[in-house]
C-alpha positions as CSV (number, residue, x, y, z in Angstrom):
1,M,28.2,85.9,22.2
2,I,25.0,87.5,23.4
3,D,22.1,88.2,21.1
4,K,21.2,91.9,21.0
5,D,17.5,91.2,21.7
6,F,18.4,89.1,24.8
7,A,20.8,91.8,26.0
8,T,18.1,94.5,25.6
9,G,15.7,92.3,27.7
10,K,18.3,91.8,30.4
11,L,19.0,95.6,30.5
12,A,15.3,96.3,30.8
13,E,15.1,93.8,33.6
14,L,18.1,95.4,35.5
15,V,16.6,98.9,35.2
16,E,13.2,97.6,36.2
17,A,11.4,98.8,33.1
18,D,7.7,98.3,32.9
19,V,7.8,97.7,29.1
20,L,10.4,96.2,26.9
21,I,10.2,97.6,23.4
22,I,11.9,95.6,20.6
23,L,12.2,97.2,17.3
24,T,12.2,95.4,14.0
25,G,11.5,95.9,10.3
26,V,7.8,95.3,10.5
27,E,5.0,96.8,12.6
28,K,3.9,93.5,14.2
29,I,4.7,89.9,14.5
30,A,3.1,87.8,11.8
31,L,2.2,84.1,11.4
32,N,2.9,82.8,7.9
33,F,5.0,85.9,7.2
34,G,5.1,86.8,3.5
35,K,2.5,84.1,2.5
36,E,-1.0,84.5,1.2
37,N,-2.4,83.5,4.6
38,E,-0.3,86.0,6.6
39,Q,-1.8,86.9,9.9
40,W,-0.6,89.9,12.0
41,L,-0.7,89.5,15.8
42,D,-1.9,92.3,18.0
43,Q,-1.6,90.7,21.4
44,V,-0.3,87.2,22.4
45,T,0.6,85.3,25.5
46,V,3.8,83.4,26.2
47,S,2.1,80.1,25.8
48,E,0.6,81.1,22.4
49,L,4.1,82.2,21.2
50,K,5.6,78.9,22.4
51,N,3.1,77.1,20.2
52,Y,3.8,79.3,17.2
53,I,7.6,78.7,17.7
54,A,7.0,74.9,17.7
55,E,5.0,75.3,14.5
56,G,8.0,77.1,12.9
57,H,6.4,80.5,12.3
58,F,9.5,82.6,13.2
59,A,12.7,82.6,11.2
60,P,16.0,82.0,13.1
61,G,18.2,85.1,13.0
62,S,15.2,87.2,12.2
63,M,12.0,87.3,14.3
64,L,12.7,84.2,16.4
65,P,15.3,85.8,18.7
66,K,13.0,88.8,19.2
67,V,10.1,86.5,20.2
68,E,12.4,84.5,22.5
69,A,13.7,87.6,24.2
70,A,10.1,88.9,24.6
71,I,9.1,85.5,26.2
72,E,12.1,85.6,28.5
73,Y,11.4,89.1,29.7
74,V,7.7,88.6,30.5
75,K,8.5,85.3,32.2
76,T,11.1,87.0,34.5
77,Q,9.0,90.2,34.9
78,P,5.4,88.9,35.0
79,H,4.0,92.3,35.9
80,C,5.5,93.8,32.7
81,K,4.9,93.4,28.9
82,T,6.9,93.5,25.7
83,I,6.0,95.3,22.6
84,I,7.5,94.4,19.2
85,T,7.1,97.0,16.4
86,S,9.0,99.0,13.8
87,L,11.0,102.1,14.3
88,E,8.5,104.0,12.1
89,R,5.7,103.2,14.5
90,L,7.7,103.9,17.7
91,G,6.0,107.3,18.2
92,D,2.6,105.6,18.3
93,I,3.6,102.7,20.5
94,F,1.0,103.3,23.2
95,K,-1.9,103.7,20.8
96,N,-4.2,100.7,20.3
97,G,-3.3,98.5,17.4
98,V,0.4,99.5,17.1
99,G,2.8,96.7,17.5
100,T,2.4,93.2,19.0
101,T,2.0,93.2,22.8
102,I,3.4,90.1,24.6
103,L,1.9,89.3,28.0
104,P,2.6,86.5,30.5
């Protein structure tokens, strides 16, 4: 079985897309999601995300596969980036402050 986020990343790689866009139910990735100290992420690197994964910030079956797919894409396509955001904000994707941008 292939996860839909990883499949999307592989497709973006095969068509040589400059940007992988992963849609989810929230506008940005968050640390401490749903907690009093919730922190939304505007831009992160692969190494930062790996640290956040190790700290347990992303739920399996929810945000974790999206984050892992984003990491894999920018690792294999270092000249590209991934943006994670909600469907509602897709039209604003290239405006500053919309979504979380993942860079190598």
